[in-house]
N, C-alpha and C positions, 0 to 999 in steps of 0.2 A: 699380630696385625697382618703380616704377610699372608698367613694361611687364611685368615678371614677374607682378605682381599681376593685370594684365589677363588674362594667360593663365589664371590660376587662376579668375578670375571666369567666363571663357568655358567652362572645363571644368565648373564648378559649375552654370552655367546649363544646359548640355547635359544633365547628369544631372537637373536640376530639371524640365526639359521632359518627360523620360521618365516621371518619377514623377507629374508633373501629369497627363499623359495617362492613367496608370493610375488616379489618384485621382479626377479630374474627369470622365473620359469612360468608361473601361473599367468601373469599378465600377458607376456608374449603369446602363450598358448591360447589364451582366450581370444586375443586379436586374430590369431591364425585360424581358429575355429570359426570365428565370425566371418572372415573372408571366404573360408571354404563353404560355409553355409549359404552365403550370398551367391557364390558361384554355382552351387548345386541347385538352388532355386531357379537361377537364370537358365541353367541347362534343362531343368525339368519343364520350365515354361515353354522352351523352344521345341522340346521333344514330344510334348503332349499331342496325342493323335486326335483327329476330329471324328468323334463318334457321338451318338446320342447319349447324353448323360443319364446315368442311373436308370436304365430300363429295368423293369421288374425282374426279368430273367437274369440279367447280368449281375444285378446287385445281390440277389439271394444265392446262398449256397445250397447244396443238396438238402432234401427234406430231413429234418431232425437236427440240423446244425444251426448255429447262430449266424446272422449276417456277418460278413467279413470284409475282404478286400474290395475296393472300388475298381471298376474297370478303367482302362486307359480312356481319358476323356479330355475334352477341351475345357480349359479353365476360363471362366468368364469373370467379369467384374462383379463386385458384391451387389451393386444396384441391379445389374442384369439378372443375377441369380434370384434376388428377392422378387423381381417382377414376374418371374416365370410361374409361380405357384400361388394359389389362394392362401391368404394368411389371416390370422387373428392378432390384433395389436396387443402389445404389453406396455403398460405405462404405470410405474410406481415412483415414489420419491427416489428410489435407488436404481431402477432399471428402466430401459426403454428398448423396444424391439418388437418381435412378433413370433407367433407359433406357425410353423409350416403345416397346413392341413394335409399335405401329402406326407404321410408317416407320422403326423402329430409330433414333429420334431421341434425341439428347442434349438434352432440354428441361427437365431438373430437376436443377440443380446449385447447391449452396450451399458456401461456403468456410468451413470449420470454424475456421480460425485467425484470421479477421478479423471484427470486429464493426462495427456501423454507427456507434457512438460510442466514446468512450474508456472508457465504462462496460462492463466485461466481462459484465455481465448483460444488455446490450442485444442485440437479434437479430443473428445472424451474417449476413454478406453473401450475398444471393441473386444469383447470376449468370444462370442460365438459368431460364426459365419457359415453360410451354406456349404455343402460338401463339394460342389463343383466350382468353388473359388480356390485360389492358390493356398489360402490359409484356412481352409475348411475346418470347422471345429463345432461339434454339436453333441447333443444327448438325445437318445431315442429309447423308447420303451415299446415292447411288443410281445408277440407270441410266436413260437416256432410251429410252422404248419405241419399237419399230418393228414392222411387220407380220410380218417374218420370224421374229423371236425370241419374239413374244408378250408376255405380261405380265412385267414385270421389277420388281425392288425399287425402290420410290419412296415418294412421300408417303403413300399409303394402304395400303401392303403390310402384311399381318398376318404377322409373323414368328412362328416357333415356337421356344421355348427348348429347344435340343437337349441342352445340358449346362451344369452350374453353376446355382446358385440365387442367388448374390450376387456382384457384381463387387467384388473387393478386389485389393490389390496382389499377393497370393499366388494368387488364384483367378480366372482369366479365365472368361468365359462365351462360349458358342457358340450362335448363332441359325441357323435354317435356313428356306429357302423353296424350294419346287419349283413351277415355273410350268406352264401348260397345255400347253407343248410338251415337257415332260420335262426341262427344264434345271434343275439344282439349284444353288442359291446357299447357301454356308455362310459365315457371318460370325463371326469370332472377335475378341472385344474384350478387351483387357487394359489395365491402368492401372499407372502407377508410384506412388511414395509421395507424389507431388505432383499435377501438373496435366496430364500428357501421357498421352493415350489413344491406343492403337494399334489400328487397325481393319484386319483382314486378311480380304479376301474371296477365297474359292475358288469358281470357277465350273466345273461339270462339264457338258460337252456330251454328253449321251447320245442325241442325235438322229443321224439319218443324213446330215445336211447341215451344212456350216460355218455358224456364226452370228457376227454382229458386234455387239459390245457398245460402248455409248458411255457411259462413266462421268461422273458429275458429283458435285460437292459444293458445299454452300452454308452460309453463316452468315447468318442473317436475324434482324432485330429490328424490333419494331413502332414503337418510339419512340426518340428521342434520349435521351442521359443527362439525368437530372432537373436536374443542375447545369450551367448553360451553360458552354461552354468559354471559355478566355481565350487571349490572344495568345501566352502563353509556352509553351503546350503544344498538341500536335496530338491531337485526338480525332476519330475517324471511320474511314474506310477506309484500309488500310495494306497494303503488301506489297513483297516483293522477288522479281521474276519474271525469269528469264532469266540468261544468262551474264554480262551486264554488271554485275549486282549493284546496279543503281540502285534506290534507295528510292522507292516510289510512295506518295504521301500525298494524300488527297482528303477535304475536309471534307464534312459532311452537306449543307451548303448548295450546295457545288459539284456534287454528284451530283443534288441536286434540280433543278438547272438543266440538266444534261447527263450522260447515261450515259457511263461510261468503259469502254473495252475495251482490254486490253493485247495486245501482239503475242504470237504463239505462243511457248511456252517449254517447257523440259523440266526445269528446276530452279526452286526457289524456294518461297515461301509467301505467304499473303494472309489477310486477315480484317478484323475490326473491333476497334478499340482505344478504351478509355476512359483516364482519367487513371491509374488504378491497375490495371485489369483488362483482359483481352483474350480474344478467341476467334479462333483462327486454324486454318487447314487447311494441311497440307503434302501436296500431291498426290503420287502415285507419281512418283518422280524419273527414271523411264525412259520415261514415256509423254508425248508432246507434249500440251499443253493450252493453253487460252485462258482468261484470267480476265476477269471483268466486275464492275463496281460499278454498282448500279442503285438507283433509287427508284421504288416502285410506288404509285400513288395510287388505283387501282381498288379499291373496297371499303375494307378497312382499310389505311391507308398503312403502308408498311414499307420498310426499307432492306436490301439484299441484296448480299453479296459472294459470288461463285460462280466455279466453274471448270467447263469442259466439255472432256473429253479426246477425243483422236482415237479413231476406231473401232478396236476390238481384236478380231481374228478368232480364233475357236476352232474348230479342226477337229473333225470327228466323232470321238467317243470320247476326246477330249483334255480337258484342264483347264488353267486358268490362275489365277494369284493376283495380286491388287492390294492394295497396302498404303497406307493413308492414315494420317497422324498428325493428331490433333486436340488443340490446346492450348486449355485453358479454365481460366483462373485468374488469380492475382495475378502481376504483372510484377516478381518478385523478381530483382534484378540477378544474383547468383551463379547462381541457377537457370536463368535465360534464357541466360546464357553457357555453362552446362554443357550445356543442350539443344543449343545451336549446335554444340558439339564432339561430343557423344555421338551425335547423330543426323545429323551432317553437314548441318545446315540452313544454307544460305548467308545471312550477315548477319542472323541471327535476333536478335542483340543490338540491332539497330535498332528492335526492337519497343518499346524504351524510348527516349523522345524526349530525347536528349542535347542537341539543339539545334545551332546553328552552331558553338559553341565546344566540340564534343564532345571534341576533343583536350585540352581543359582540364577539362571537366566530368566525364568518366569517370574520369581519374586522381584528381581531387579526391575523388570519391565513394569510390574504392578506398582512398585515404589515410584518409578519415573512417571507413570500415568497418574498416580495420586498427586504428585507435585504439579503435573501439567494441568490437571483440572483446577488447581488453585491459582497458578501463575499464568497459564495460557500460552506458554512458550516452552517447547521441548528442549531447547538449548539451555534455558535457565533450569529446567527440571534435571538436566544432566549435571549441572553444577551443584545443585542441591543434593542429588543422589550421591555425588562424589563426597560431599561433606559427611553424609550419613555413613558411607562406607569407611571413610577415614576414622570416624568416631567408633565404629564397630571394631576396627583394627587398632585402635589406640593402645590398648594394653600390650599387644604384641609389638607395635611400633615403639612403645616406651622401652620395652626390653631390648629391642634392636638397637636403638640409639644409646641406651644406657651401656650396652655391651661395647658399642663403638667408642663411647666416652672412656670406658675403663681400659679398652685396648690402647687408646691414646695416652692414658695416664701411665701405663707400664711401658710405653714405647722406649724411654731411655734405658730401662732395664733390658729390654730385648736387644737394643743396640750393644749393650755391654756383653750380653751372651754371644752375640754374633762376633764381636771382636775377640772374645775369649776362646771360642771353639773353632773359629775360622772356617775351613772347608770340611770339617767333620760333621756331616749332616745328621748322622745318627745321634751323636752327642747333643747337637743343637736341638733336635726334636725333643729328646728326653728332658733337656733343661727347660725348654719352652713349656712342656706339659706340666712340669713341676712348678714353674712360675704361675701358670694359669690356675693350678690347684691351690696354690698358696694364696693367690689373690682372689679366689672364688670367681673366676672368669670362665664362661663357656664360649670358646672361640667361634662356634657355629651358631650361637644364639641369634646373631644378626641376620642369618640367612633365612630362617623359617618364615618371618613375615613376608619376605619377598616371594618365596615359593608359594605361600598361601594366597597371595594376591594375584598370581598369574592366572588362575582360573577365573577370578573376578574380571580381569581385563578381557579375557576371551569371551566371557559371558556378555559383557557390555558390547563388545564387537558384534556378537551375534544379535543382540537386541537391536542395535542401530542398523545392521545390515539386513535383517530378516523382517522385522515387523513393519507392516504397512503404515502404521502410525508415524514412523520416521520418514516415510517417503514424502518428499517435497515439503518437509517441515522446516520453516525458516528459523534462523537465530536472530541476529541483528546485522545491519549493514549488508555486505555483499554475500553473506551466507544465506541463500534461499532454499537450500536442500541439505539437511544434516546427514542424509544418507549418501551424498555424493562428495567427491573430493573438493577441497577449496579451489575455486575456479581461477584465482589470481596467480600471478607468477612474478617472481623476482626478476626474471630475465627479459621482461618487457616493462619493467618498473611498474608492475601491478596495473597494467593497462594504459599507462601514460604514453608508451610508444605504440604506434599503429601497426602492429604485426602480431600474429599468433606464434606461439612457441611449440616445439614438439612436446608430446605428452610427458616424456621422461624429464622435461625441464619445468614442469608445472610445480614450482616450489612456491606455494602461496604464503600469505601472511601468517595464518595459524600454524602451519608446519614450522615456520621460522620462530614463532613465539615458543612452540613446543621445544625446538632445538635449543633455544636460549635458556629456557627453564631447566632443561636436562643438563646443559653445560654448567649452570650455576649450582645445581644440586650436587654434581660430581665434584665441583670445586669446594664444597663444604668440608671435604676430607683432605688430608695431606696428599701431596703428589707422590705416587708410588716410587720407591727408589729404583725398582727394576725398570730399565728403559723400555722393554716390551710392554709391560703393564702400563707405563706412563703413556706410551703411544696409543694403546687401545683406549684408555680413558680420555685422551685428547680428541681422538677422531670419532669415537662412538656417537656423540651428539650429532656430528655432521652426517654420518651414515644413516642414523635414524631419521634425521630431517628429510633426506632424500626418499627413504623407504616409506615413511608415513605420509608423504605428500600425496600418494595415490590412494590412501585409505579414506573412509568417510570422514567428513569434516567434524561430525559429532564426536568421533573417537579421538581425533587430534585435540579437539577442545578439552575433552575429558583428561587426556594425558597432560596437557599443558597446565590445567587447573590442579590436577593431582600433584604434579611436580611442585607447583607453587605452595600448596598446602604442606607438602613434605618438607620443603625448605624451612618454612615457618616452624613447623613442628620440631624438626631436628634442631634448629637453633635454640628453641626454648628448652628442650630436654638437655642439650649439651651444656647450656648455660647453667641449668639447675645442678648438673653434676660437676661443674667446675672445669669442664673440658674446653680447650681453646677452639673457637670457631675459625676454621682456616680459610673461609671464603675470601675475605679482604686481602689476606696475606698472599693467597694464591693468585688473585687478580692483579695485585701489584707486581708479583713475580713475573707475570706474562710480559709486562712492559719494562721490566728492569733489565738493563743491558748486562750480559754476562761478562765477567772479566776475561780479558784475552789470556790464552794459555801461555805460560812461561816457556821461553825457548831453552 
């Protein structure tokens, strides 16, 4: 029994270390990063110089290179920036915004179905903003100039609206531009009912000589996300380029230290991803291209993911077409999977960070989503998913509790061996192994189910933390966002007292329920005779209550419900094996006065 208990202590301590890392290191680090980011933005706003924003010469780099760093410039408000240039409106069930006719940029997009807070009257999410705003973020497609072809569409090109007056899912718009050499560029832009924009360029060479075009596309943003990233999710540069289908992920800090250039490819996609939103480009899948992730510090600092295609030759009197796809929106799981299939985008589902245990995480989300479609509440879906997981692990759990019951059954014999061998540990170990063999008991059989369930726990944590479906998903009562911590606190009597408490004292109702169920589950077994083990088992529910208080409420609800099911399951199995259930005896022992020590 003691050896079995040691294994449990080792497992519990391992989990404890992970949570301690999150609670004691990551949370303070995230808060410090957020304060530093706010200070950096304030300093950047004060230090910005007053120059004309994005003059053609300043924005473009030398001939043959992609556009890169923005010059030092005065940042203006978003409304001021939008009013400075002619635009074509965008309006779909999911998007609202406009296309900037200067450069044909997508630099004004808001997500109509998502709000900044759980309050539906709060502002909707702003994804793209013009480059001369503090939070500039946009996507641009164009061509790299050369002397033979003359002026080509790029950063400062003034496009003309040829047809259509508003981009909707039923009505595409067409833009046109004819350069000084007589080459005509016609750009048709369409959008579906969600977040996929299709940009088709037709280039007519009406000159007497062949011309070579070098296409490019870029996603660029001025600042990192306002909320610092955490270890459980990737935010930054992302892509799958080439036949290998290998996912390429780079954080902002990685690219600040060193630019990344991918090998030439003919398939794939790339872009910039946040926790819930992303902006990506799918280049023409027949034209070889090279992708690059960069950080520019000249003028206004910015982060850029771009591609540069091979030269495309157009003979005199001929024309060619290039099609780019631009995804700009929320990373909804069914939608991203549908785009992967409908547009044949390789590994596009990896845009959602399923993590190392993706083979568990994604099926678990699909199971939860299945229940959600039937019950309409993700909190209830979590409870039902927990029941299914418990059912799948029932054979292992049955062995676990059967092993524990057998260990209790031979406990008197173990005590006899301890009294017989005293401090002779070697003899004691040999006698214990002989007893286990005689009784056909595997002392570590009870540990394997716990070890196997740890990946399931982290997979569920990933699902709740990463998927946008969990964002602002309510449960019942005061839980209006399963992806956020329980907002109540014991230390202001759950809101009855009129003051706020520090973040580390936000011990809500559900963390308390989880702590109580964990305490009851541990009291199902006899109190360890070793004082150190007894202390660990006594204080562990308290420590976990404080640590899980900062975790998403959905995860805490799962843990509390899982503990409740485990208590019921353990009681039934132990009763069937004739083992004593120690819960009530242990609870009585807590309130029983110990006899005074004899003098």
